[in-house]
N, C-alpha and C positions, 0 to 999 in steps of 0.2 A: 583536495581530491574531488573529482566530479562525482563519482559513485563510490561507495565503500563496497569492495569486493569481498565476499564472504565465502568460506568453505565450511561445510557442515561435516563433522565426523561423528557418526552415529545417527542413523535414520530411523530409530525406533519410536517408541511411544512419546517420550518427552520432547523429541525434536518435532514430531508431527502435531503434538497437542499444545505446544507452547512456543518454541523457538521460531520454527519456519513460518507459521501463520502470522505471527506478530511482526517478523522481519519483512514478510511480503507486503505489509501495509505501508512501509516506509519508503518514500519516493527516492531517497538518496542512497538506497541499498540495492545490490543485486547479488544473488546467490548463484555462484559460478562453478561450484564443485561440490560433490556429495560423495561421501565414503561410508560404506557399511561392509562388514564381513559377509553379510547376505546381499549379494549383488542386486537381486530384485528389489529390495527396499531402497537402495540408492538410486536405482533407475526410476522407480515410482516417484521418489522425492524430487529428482531432477525434473521429471515431467510435470509434477504438480507445482513446484515452487521455483524452478531454476530458470535461467536465461536459455534461450533457444540452443545455444552452443555449450550448455553446462557439461562439464566433464564428470565421469562417474569412475569411482575407484573402489577396490576392495582392500587396498594397502594405504593406510593413512600417510605413510612416509612418501608415497608418490604424489599425493595431494600436496603435501608441504614443499615439494620441489617446484611447484608453480609460484614464481616470484611475483606475479601480479596480484596474488591474494593478499589482502590487507589484514583480514580478521579471520579467526577460526573459532567456531563454537564447538565444544567438546560435550557430546551428548551420549556418552557410552556408559556402561555399568561402572560403578564406583572404583573398582580395582584398577582400571586403566586411566582413571583421570590424571594421575600424576605424571606417568611417563609420556602420554601423548601431549599434555600441556607443556611440559618441559621441552619436548622435541619441537612443538609449535613455536614456543617463544624463541628457542634458539634459531629457528628458521626465519625469524624477523616478523612473526605475526603477533598481533594483539590477540588475546584469548578471553572468551567468556566461557567458563566451565560450568556445567551444571552442578548443583548441590549434591552431596556435601563436597567440600574441597578434595578430600582424599579419605582413604580408609583409615589412616593413622597420621600422627603428627610428623613422623619422619618423612613421609611421602609428601604431605602438605608443605613442609619446609623446603623440600627440593623445588617446588613450584614457586614458593616465595623467593627464594634465592635466585632462581632463573629469571624472574620478573625484574629483580633488582639488577641483576648482571646484564641483562639485555636492554633495560630501559623500555620495554614494551608493556603495555597495560594489560593487567590481569584482574578479572572480576569474577565473582561466583553467583550463581543464579538464585539469590534470596529475593524472589519477587514479592514476598509478603510485605517488604518495606514500602512497596508502592501503593498499598492499600490506603484509602483515605483516613481510616481510623488510625493506622500506624504512623502516617505522616502527621496527623493532628497530635497524637501524644507525643511524638518527637519534638514537635514545635513547642508544645507546653513545657516539656522537660528543659529545653533549652532556654526558655524564658524564666525558668526558676520556679514555676508554678508548684512543684512538688517538694521543693527544698532538697534535702539529702535523701535520695532514694536508698534505703538500707534493707529493704526486703522485696522480693519479687517472686512471682510464680510463672513459669513457662509452661503453657498447657498444649499438649499435642495428644489428646485422647479421643479415640474412636471406641465405639461400643463393639461392633462386629463389622469391620470394614477392612479385611485383609486383602491386599492386592494379589490377585491369583495369576497374573500374567507376567511375561518377561522373567527376570531373575531375581525379583524381590525377595523370594523365600530362599535364596542361595547365599549361605554365609560367605563362601569363598569369593564370590563375585561382588557381593555388596558390603561385606564388612560388618553387617548387623542387620537388625530389623527396624521396628518403629523408632528407636532412639535415633539412629543415623539417618532414617528416612524423613520423618516429620518432626521428630524432636529437635532436629537441627534447625528447622525454620523457627520454632518457638524460642529456642535458645538465642539464635541470632537476633530476632526482634527484642528480646529482653536485654541483651548486652548493649544493643545499638540505642534503645531508649534510655537506659541508664548511663550510657557512655562510660562503661567500666569493662576494661578488658584485661584485668590483672587478677587472675584466680590465685588462690592460696593453697586450698586443699579441698577434696571432695569425698563423699561417700556415696556408693551406688548399689543398687540391687537390680537384677534382671530375672525374668521368669519365663519358664516354658511350661506354663500351667494349663492352657487351652489348646495349644497347637496340635495335640494328638486326638482331640475330640472329633467325632464324626457327626454329632448333632450340633451343627454349627451356626445356622441362621445368619450366614455371611452376606453382606450387601452385594457382593460380586460373585456369588455362587460358592460352592464348597471348594475349599482348598485341599490339597493332597497331603495328609498328615505326614507321609514318608518324606516329602520334599520340604517341609516346613522346618528348616534347620536353624533359623534365627530365633531370637526371643519374641514373645508375643506382647511383652510389656517390659518397661524399664524405667527406674526412678533415680533421681540424683538429688543430693544435697550438697550445694557448693557454697563455699565460703571464700569472699574475695579478699584481697590484701587490705583493703580499707574496713574490713569487718562486715560488709554487706553480705546477705544471704540470698541465694537463688534456690528455689525448689523446682526441679524440672520433672514433669510427668509425661510418659509417652506410652501410647498402646495402640495396637491394631485391633486387639480383641480384649475386652475387659468388661466384666459384668457391672455396668454402671450406666446411669442415664445422664450423668454430668458430662456431657460430651463437648469438648472444645478443641479446636485445631488451629494451630499457629496463632495462638492468642496470649495476651500478657496481662497479668495483674501486678500493679506496683504500689508500693506503700513508702511514702516519704514523710519527712518531718513537718511539711506544710500542707500536704494533701495526698490523696491517692486516687488510683484510676483503674479501671479494668476494660478490656475489650469485650464486645458482646456480638452475638449473631447478627449478620447483616450489616457488618461494618459500622456497628454503633460503638459509642464510647460513654462510659459513666464516670464522672469525676466526683470525688466526695472530699469534704473538709469542714472546717469550722469558720463561721463568720458571725461576727457580733455575738460571740458566745453561744451560738446555735450551730447544730449539724446541718449540713446541706449536701444535696446531690444535684448534679448538673449533667444534662445530656445534650450536647451541642448538635445542631443540625448540620450534618456533614455534606448534605445534598445541595446546600445553598452555595451559589457562586460567590466569588469576591475574596475568600480567604487567600492569604499569601501563597499557600501552596497548591491551590486547587482552582481550576478554571471552568468548572461546571460539571453537570452529572453525566455528560456524554463524551468525557474525555478518554474513553477506552478502558479495557480490562487492565489489571495490574500487569499482566505479561505484556501488554502493548506498551504500557508505561515503562516497563523495565527495559525492553529493547530499545525504546526511543532514547531513554537517558543514557544507555550504554553507547549507542551509536553517536549521540551528541558528544559525549566525552572523547570519542575517537576523533571526530570531525574538529572539535574545538580545542583539543589537547588539554582537557581538564580531567579531574579525578572522577571516576564513576562512583555511583552511590556505594557500592559494596567494595571495600578495599581488601586486598588479599590478606593484610596483616589482621584484620578483623575476623575474616573467615578462618585464618590459622588458629586464633584463640578459640573459636567454636570447635574446631577439630580437637584441639588439645583437651577441652573439657569433656567432650564426648568420649574420648579415649580414656580419660581418667575415670569416668563413670563405669565404663566397661571393665576396666582393670580392676577397680574397687570391688565391682560385683563378682569378678572371677576369684579374687584373693581373699575377699572377706575383710579387707583391711582399708584404712584411710589411704587415699592417693594424694601425695604432695607434689605440687607443680615446682 
């Protein structure tokens, strides 16, 4: 194909902040259709990012009728990810859906089945895999540096940074709060680096401890306590089929200074590692009967995965690898089977928190 023709469904914050600016930088891409239930947003997106003759819709099904569109990006609230993605796949489009895959495993499985049935590519927007520190840890893990990774922590902790825009606080639209919003990134990174997608059981807790406070100190201004219907923090203890343990911590508001978002700590039989602020990595182990720590310089060019410090943001890299997968008919970085497992585990943590019992997969 000369140019990959893309339709954008959902022209809100994530589309404007991530998908459309990064797609605009790619010379083999053109955004030819935009859809939003608020027509003004679709019109503005078309003006800012589209081709001169870009079409505007308020009904996504009308967009899908355009047979010239190759790829659809689904950038809507979580509740509508599944049915829009399924419809787009059935209409013959490849689909990049924003994270999380869906609000529950039943809806995610519909997406997975539709991709298999239609033979179209489906990927989920876990762009944190494109960070230099994430790629480096993945490479070390594949080379056996850590040995058997049997314990990990998935970090998604903010001190007071509750998103106050859009529908983030609306449980019906989003399916949850920080666990499904930012915990999903941390869990995806952890499973990916461990290359372990077989959960056995989990225990979870979720809290509504700070969301009714009026003395908030929030990074993005005060939230409305009456509209904050999702959890303010949630935690999970996950045991995999091979006995490995993952501890997942997520919060938008927690009285802590130990703040880490979309970061992983891993412990293996041969070595361990942790991600640090600023895309840094620290590896620890034993050499010649002595403890050591190592901090590789991830800004130096020449590594197999990295071509220099100016290669773009993780969003730019994520969109580039996705479009390359379309053009070259290869697998995208994030496979739908992997994202489905992330959704299953998040659902298990929520269910365990609700019932107070162990959730078995």
